[in-house]
GUVEXTOR-282954 format. One line per 5 residues: for each residue z, y, x of C-alpha. Coordinates in steps of 0.02 Angstrom, whole numbers. Each point is the difference from the previous one (the first is absolute). Example, Ala and Ser with C-alpha at 12.3 -4.5 7.8 and 13.67 -1.06 7.14 Angstrom:
2
390 -225 615 | -33 172 69
REM end
This chain:
333
1244 946 -952 | -168 -50 79 | -117 -140 -39 | -104 -96 108 | -121 -150 -30
-58 -138 90 | -145 -141 -26 | -40 -158 81 | -168 19 -2 | -47 168 -1
82 158 70 | 184 -21 65 | 64 194 10 | 99 -1 155 | 81 162 7
12 71 171 | 101 -25 163 | 65 117 129 | 59 -131 123 | -51 -170 40
45 -148 -119 | 58 -163 46 | -114 -150 -24 | -86 54 -161 | -55 151 -107
174 47 -130 | 6 120 -139 | 64 168 30 | 24 161 -75 | 19 181 67
177 59 -14 | 64 168 73 | -146 -10 113 | 31 -163 62 | -73 -181 -69
135 -108 -58 | -56 -185 -32 | -8 -68 -176 | 136 -140 -23 | 130 -64 -114
165 84 25 | 101 -155 -66 | -10 -187 -21 | -24 -110 -103 | -156 95 -77
-13 -48 -175 | -174 -40 -91 | -52 -32 -181 | -147 -120 -60 | -117 14 -123
20 -115 -140 | -189 -22 -26 | -117 -128 93 | -199 -17 1 | -117 -136 -15
63 -144 135 | 172 81 36 | 150 22 -136 | 130 104 4 | 110 -121 99
-134 -45 127 | -26 182 24 | 210 18 24 | 4 -152 120 | -126 53 119
49 173 6 | 182 -66 43 | -67 -112 124 | -88 135 93 | 161 113 -18
90 -154 78 | -131 -4 146 | 32 181 61 | 192 -36 -33 | 1 -137 107
-47 103 158 | 165 -30 110 | -24 144 100 | -9 127 -176 | 127 35 -112
-94 61 -137 | 43 -89 -162 | -74 -31 -163 | 84 -46 -177 | -104 -41 -189
76 133 -95 | -81 -71 -169 | -153 -13 -106 | -68 137 -68 | -168 49 -126
-13 176 99 | -148 0 106 | -7 47 181 | -46 193 29 | 124 61 -128
100 106 111 | 170 -54 -93 | 118 -25 148 | -34 -193 -12 | -98 -84 128
-121 -118 -103 | -137 -130 60 | -112 -54 -135 | -202 -12 -54 | -90 152 -50
-203 -25 -55 | -104 127 128 | -183 -52 -3 | -47 153 60 | 93 -37 164
-105 -131 36 | 24 -19 182 | 218 9 -22 | 86 -141 -32 | 174 63 -4
75 158 30 | 168 88 53 | 64 172 -62 | 165 86 71 | 127 109 -90
82 99 159 | 156 121 19 | -80 148 76 | 159 53 73 | 36 -158 101
-145 -109 -9 | 85 -154 -86 | -93 -91 -117 | 56 5 -180 | -151 -113 -85
-138 -116 66 | -100 -63 -125 | -136 -132 27 | -140 -38 -123 | -115 -153 16
-170 26 -72 | -34 -110 -129 | -197 32 -5 | 6 -145 151 | 38 -179 -29
189 -50 70 | 72 -151 49 | 164 -63 54 | -38 -182 34 | 91 -82 147
-159 -26 101 | -107 141 -65 | -138 -8 -138 | -183 15 22 | -69 173 -53
166 67 -29 | 121 137 90 | 161 -83 73 | 114 125 -66 | 144 -60 113
-102 53 142 | -36 183 -84 | 169 15 -61 | 67 -31 183 | -130 138 63
62 134 -142 | 177 -44 34 | -11 51 163 | -69 162 -45 | 156 10 -148
102 -19 147 | -80 152 109 | -130 -91 107 | -173 70 21 | -148 -112 50
-19 -88 154 | -172 0 98 | 16 -191 69 | -163 -84 -75 | -177 -24 18
-129 21 -157 | -182 -9 -19 | -112 82 -121 | -76 -79 -149 | -144 39 -123
105 80 -109 | 52 134 115 | 188 -42 7 | 58 -118 144 | 70 -164 24
141 -52 96 | -19 -124 127 | 179 -2 89 | 161 110 -24 | 152 1 113
93 97 -122 | 33 -5 -196 | 13 181 -3 | -215 -2 43 | -77 119 -125
-121 -129 -70 | 12 -168 -77 | -42 -169 13 | -124 -78 -99 | 31 -73 -175
72 -159 22 | 94 27 179 | 197 -3 11 | -3 51 205 | 74 167 -28
173 -91 -81 | 75 -5 171 | 68 152 99 | -63 31 171 | 75 55 152
-62 186 -49 | 61 -8 -172 | 172 -51 72 | 3 133 132 | -40 125 -139
142 -36 -113 | 119 -34 126 | -9 181 75 | 16 69 -173 | 143 -93 -49
75 -64 179 | 142 -137 -50 | 86 -100 149 | -48 23 179 | -177 43 -35
17 158 104 | 76 -74 148 | -91 -150 26 | -177 46 -48 | -67 157 99
-162 105 -3 | -152 42 86 | -56 184 14 | -132 131 79 | -141 105 -47
-212 -6 -16 | -111 119 56 | -206 16 0 | -66 95 134 | 170 80 34
52 52 -172 | 136 -92 -104 | -83 -91 -135 | 71 -26 -185 | -7 -165 -111
-48 -119 137 | 53 -158 -20 | 113 -88 123 | 50 -185 -1 | 124 -105 88
-51 -188 38 | 131 -101 52 | -85 -154 91 | 158 -97 7 | 30 -6 -175
-198 36 -72 | 83 134 -109 | -75 197 -13 | 94 175 -68 | -85 145 11
20 183 -42 | -114 153 -6 | -11 167 83 | 94 108 -101 | 16 180 66
-108 144 96 | 64 -79 172 | -88 -160 -38 | 175 -93 15 | 48 -176 -53
132 -118 -19 | 14 -152 -56 | 176 -84 -41 | 51 -177 -61 | -39 -88 174
67 -154 65 | 36 24 160 | -123 -53 131 | -190 29 56 | -135 69 -115
-191 45 20 | -32 166 -74 | -161 57 -81 | -39 158 -80 | -175 -8 -131
-65 132 -129 | 42 -14 -176 | -165 -56 -53 | 34 -161 -92 | 56 68 -168
10 143 -94 | 79 138 114 | 72 61 -189 | 91 -152 1 | 104 74 121
-4 165 16 | -10 163 -114 | -185 57 -10 | 85 179 77 | 31 -103 166
-153 -3 120 | -1 -164 78 | -116 -44 157 | -82 -172 4 | -122 55 120
39 -111 150 | -12 -158 68 | 155 -143 -11 | 100 -7 170 | 134 -73 83
142 65 106 | -28 -79 183 | 156 -92 4 | 118 -102 -86 | 167 102 -70
156 -62 -10 | 101 30 -160 | 202 -1 54 | 126 -55 -104 | 81 140 -108
-116 133 85 | -166 63 21 | -141 -34 125 | -22 181 67 | -133 107 -43
-194 -68 34 | -163 93 27 | -149 -87 -108 | -147 91 29 | -168 -26 -99
-186 58 0 | -141 29 -128 | -73 -136 -74
REM end
């Protein structure tokens, strides 16, 4: 068995990729010399919720908010994953008991971590065996329909963590600014899987974005997702050399949606899937608006010393096919 961890506000360990990924970062484990995607082998995926609440959130409030978050992911029409409440438990998340548990734990030492998802993985197949989510009771929580001043919205944070629970890594589609405490404030995010939470009181992250939908659909495709949507592929170079870890964004001017990916191999290649057919503007940018460790392991060297660049023409994504390789070139800052 192999255990890996991810967190909302600090490092999310994304196990290395040897080939381009579609739309987002996903978790992987090395098996017999190859990277295998970590995902649930069968659905519905059973989960348990804790029988303990915290001030402002009863055990029933907690169960209902988590249930709504699971239902939001399950409602994606192009994804096949489903979830099932298996019961209420007194067990704490993180027990490695074969049961996936969501609940509160007090971790005041983790003063920047609202919640964290842990995994137990079958090291021979890459299949998820267990995935636990703990919500840090050192913070103030709310399940109020319109949010509550000074308290973090549990449904929003649960939606993010259930993305990890399902196998999704972080998305870099967001804008932040530094604050006096040394952290970052989110100004906008085009993905629930952005690694930094909105401020207390906000319920802006209760709705999945195009990047989230593309990611879960790519992991668990359903219906005609693979035949109706297309992809956009290419490579990024700096001074003629391949660039690892560049953030590439595909923007659809007709719908205003954005889906993004990274260059994830030594050749600087990328492939962004889950795109509706049509024209796209393509932008490449350095990963300098969040902690790099939220996306890549510390063993990987990510180059952020380059300027934002745009591909010199609009790229057409065909139905059920690929755009063909495009070459993006960037220069030093």
